[in-house]
C-alpha positions, 0 to 999 in steps of 0.5 A: 552869546547873550544867554549866560546873562539871560539866565544870570539870575536863575537860582539853580539850588532849589528842586524846582527851577524857575527860567525866565518867561522868554529866552532869546526870543522864545517863550521858555515854558515849564512843563506840568508833568501831570498834564504831559505824562508822556514828557520823557524823564531825563529830557530836560527840555523839548522843542514845541509849539504854543497853542497859537503856533508860536515856536517855544522851548519847554523845560521840566522844572523838576528835572532841569536843575540836576544837569546844572546851568551849563548842561541846560544852556547846551540843551537849550540851544539844542532845542532852538537848533530843532526850531531853526533847522526846520525839525518842528515844522510839521508840529501842529500848534499846541503839540508837545507829545509824541514828537519823534526826531530822527538820530541825524536831527538830534546830531544836527541839533548838537552841532547847532548848539555847539557851533552857537557857543564856540562861534566866537572862540569864548572859553565859557562857551567851550565850558557849556559844550564840555558840560554836554560831553561829560554828561553824555560820557557819565552815561556810559554804554547806555543805548539811545532810543527811537529818536536819539543816538547813543550818549557815546555817539553824541559825545563822539560827534562833539569831540570830533566838532572840537578837533575840527575847531582846531583849539589849541593848548599851550603847556608851559613847563617848570625848568627850574631855571627861568625867572618868574618875571619872564613868565609872569611877563609872558602870561600877562602880554600873550595870554592877557591874564592879570597879575593875581591869575598869572602869579597863581599860574606860576605857583602851579607851574612850580608846585606841579611841573607845568600848566595847560592854557586854552584861552586868553584873558580872564573869566567869561570874556576870555577867548580860546586859541585858535591856530593863528593865535597859537603861532603869534604867541610862539613867535612872540615868545621866541622873540622875547626869549632871544631879547632876554637872552641865557636868563630865559633860554631854557623856558619851555612851552608847547602848543598842541590840539585840544580834544575834548 
């Protein structure tokens, strides 16, 4: 999943965003809104072809920043999906305007982006998908158009894909009895948190009453918990509780499916 590194040096604060000239082998071309007045407002990016016929990703430098990095990363792979899935095969070289994609093509491109960002069960990828879901949900009951389904339809499809992926949440509860050191070891050994993050989670459990975990490890490289991993963690905790005995007998946790 190299795209985060490709865009690590992009400054998302200015009004006009300057993306790299090439991302993942695709020319990443800023769109001149005066030259292409048909370029739809609110469409951050568009799959198109250069004058030499090379597939490229155009972006609206004045608007792509309003969605932020995570949403833009989802949209970028959505546009790559149009190329990879053959949706742009009929485009003439240099064509950008008047391109019509069907609703099914748009949902297929959303699914392509989803698969890219979740194929290695990386927590960063789920954050990208989550940004897209939140964007679609923020549009409320807005209708679609001739080429795009309604945002609510796209959000529902992404949530459906998340459910099918069987991502698990582990919620740990505060029982006011289990020694913090036991919880610390569970967080470090089962979920691969470092000492600082594990202690912070324990504080949250004590203050709020519970804490939900959906990945193993720290920061960008942490991995989502799938069904097999959930079973392994459950078994590890149960065995560890038996070894410790009464001191941790009241330790409570449960796994549930993450639904987006």
